[in-house]
C-alpha positions as CSV (number, residue, x, y, z in Angstrom):
1,M,-17.4,2.5,11.5
2,P,-17.8,-0.1,9.1
3,E,-18.0,1.5,5.8
4,E,-21.6,-0.9,5.0
5,V,-22.3,0.9,8.0
6,A,-21.5,4.3,7.3
7,F,-22.9,4.0,3.5
8,Y,-26.1,3.0,5.2
9,F,-25.9,6.3,7.5
10,A,-25.3,7.9,4.4
11,E,-28.2,6.6,2.7
12,N,-30.7,6.0,5.4
13,G,-29.8,8.0,8.7
14,D,-31.7,10.6,10.0
15,L,-30.1,14.0,10.1
16,G,-28.2,13.5,13.1
17,H,-26.8,10.3,12.0
18,R,-25.8,11.8,8.9
19,Y,-24.0,14.5,10.0
20,G,-22.1,12.3,12.4
21,V,-21.2,10.5,9.3
22,A,-20.4,13.8,7.3
23,S,-17.8,14.6,10.2
24,N,-16.1,11.5,11.0
25,E,-12.8,11.6,9.6
26,R,-12.2,7.6,9.2
27,V,-15.0,7.2,6.9
28,S,-14.2,6.4,3.4
29,Q,-14.1,9.3,0.4
30,H,-16.5,7.2,-1.2
31,V,-19.1,7.5,1.9
32,L,-17.9,11.3,1.7
33,R,-18.8,11.7,-1.8
34,K,-22.4,10.2,-1.3
35,L,-23.1,12.6,1.7
36,L,-22.5,15.6,-1.3
37,D,-25.7,14.5,-2.9
38,D,-27.7,15.2,0.6
39,L,-30.5,17.9,0.1
40,E,-29.7,19.6,3.6
41,S,-26.8,21.6,3.4
42,G,-25.4,21.1,6.6
43,V,-24.7,17.5,6.0
44,W,-22.7,17.9,2.8
45,G,-21.0,21.7,4.5
46,S,-19.7,19.4,7.1
47,V,-18.3,17.0,4.2
48,L,-16.8,20.6,3.2
49,M,-15.4,20.8,7.3
50,N,-13.7,17.4,7.2
51,R,-10.4,17.7,7.9
52,A,-9.9,14.1,6.1
53,T,-11.8,15.4,2.8
54,S,-9.3,14.5,0.3
55,T,-8.5,17.1,-2.6
56,E,-10.5,15.0,-5.1
57,T,-13.6,14.9,-2.9
58,L,-13.2,19.0,-2.7
59,E,-13.1,19.0,-6.2
60,I,-16.3,16.9,-6.8
61,A,-17.8,19.4,-4.3
62,A,-17.1,22.4,-5.9
63,S,-18.8,21.2,-9.3
64,L,-21.6,20.6,-7.1
65,H,-22.4,23.3,-4.8
66,P,-20.2,26.4,-6.2
67,G,-21.5,28.7,-3.5
68,S,-19.6,26.8,-1.6
69,E,-16.0,28.0,-2.8
70,S,-14.4,30.1,-0.1
71,V,-15.0,27.0,2.3
72,I,-12.9,24.9,-0.1
73,N,-10.1,26.8,-1.0
74,N,-9.3,27.2,2.7
75,H,-9.3,23.5,3.1
76,L,-6.4,22.4,3.7
77,N,-6.6,19.4,1.5
78,A,-7.5,22.3,-1.2
79,S,-5.7,21.5,-4.5
80,L,-2.5,23.7,-5.2
81,E,-4.2,25.9,-7.7
82,R,-7.3,26.5,-5.3
83,M,-4.4,27.5,-2.8
84,R,-2.8,29.7,-5.4
85,N,-5.7,31.4,-5.6
86,L,-6.0,32.6,-1.8
87,R,-5.2,36.2,-0.9
88,G,-2.1,36.1,0.6
89,I,-2.7,38.1,4.2
90,Q,-5.6,35.3,4.7
91,V,-3.5,32.1,4.6
92,V,-2.5,30.8,7.8
93,G,0.1,29.0,9.1
94,S,-0.9,25.2,8.3
95,Q,-1.9,26.3,5.5
96,F,1.6,28.0,4.6
97,Q,3.0,24.5,5.8
98,V,0.8,22.5,3.5
99,F,1.6,24.8,0.6
100,F,5.2,24.7,1.6
101,E,5.4,21.6,1.7
102,R,3.4,20.6,-1.9
103,V,6.1,23.3,-3.5
104,K,9.0,22.3,-1.8
105,A,10.2,25.5,-0.8
106,T,13.5,25.7,1.2
107,D,13.6,27.5,4.5
108,S,14.7,30.7,2.6
109,E,12.3,30.9,0.3
110,Q,9.1,30.5,3.2
111,V,10.9,33.5,4.7
112,L,10.9,35.4,0.7
113,L,7.5,34.5,0.3
114,H,6.2,36.2,3.4
115,R,8.4,39.2,2.5
116,A,6.6,39.1,-1.1
117,I,3.0,38.8,0.2
118,D,4.0,41.7,2.9
119,E,5.3,43.9,-0.2
120,L,2.3,43.5,-2.2
121,G,-0.1,44.3,-0.2
122,D,-3.2,43.0,0.7
123,R,-5.1,42.4,-3.0
124,A,-1.9,39.7,-3.8
125,T,-2.6,36.3,-4.2
126,L,-0.5,33.5,-2.7
127,G,0.3,32.0,-6.1
128,A,1.5,35.8,-7.4
129,A,3.4,35.9,-4.3
130,W,5.0,32.8,-4.5
131,D,5.7,33.5,-8.4
132,T,7.8,36.6,-7.1
133,V,10.1,34.4,-5.2
134,R,10.4,30.6,-7.8
135,R,10.0,32.1,-11.2
136,T,7.9,29.4,-13.1
137,P,9.2,29.4,-16.9
138,Q,6.8,30.4,-19.4
139,I,5.4,27.8,-21.5
140,K,4.9,29.7,-25.0
141,G,9.0,30.5,-24.2
142,I,9.9,27.0,-24.2
143,A,7.8,25.8,-27.1
144,R,9.4,28.4,-28.8
145,E,12.9,27.8,-27.7
146,C,12.3,24.3,-28.6
147,T,11.6,25.2,-32.3
148,L,14.1,27.6,-32.9
149,S,16.6,24.4,-31.7
150,T,15.3,22.2,-34.0
């Protein structure tokens, strides 16, 4: 669907048209962002369920619709920070694959992450489990080391 047509239906279409545009995976992010302003929650909710909705569009949606955090956090295109905040036991196959790609996890790190989630229990976040696998440097420690070495 040409962008001008999609944008027209996003602005002027009836409910069915707007739902159709919101769920169309080939519609531009510009059009999807327009639909986030729709008064019908089902329309902007369809944008959140659209697999093609970008991380940036999801972040805009989070600011416009704070009650939709759980849907946004579980979207495959959610930001890495949002993914890290998911409870580890609630993460499913494709989410793991996206997470592993983003952090460039090795095969052994993937195994260790699954083990860490099991060991930490049902309240642990994906981020907390990942931090046991690959420790991130402490910013304060790095700043202190730089100060001491100069």
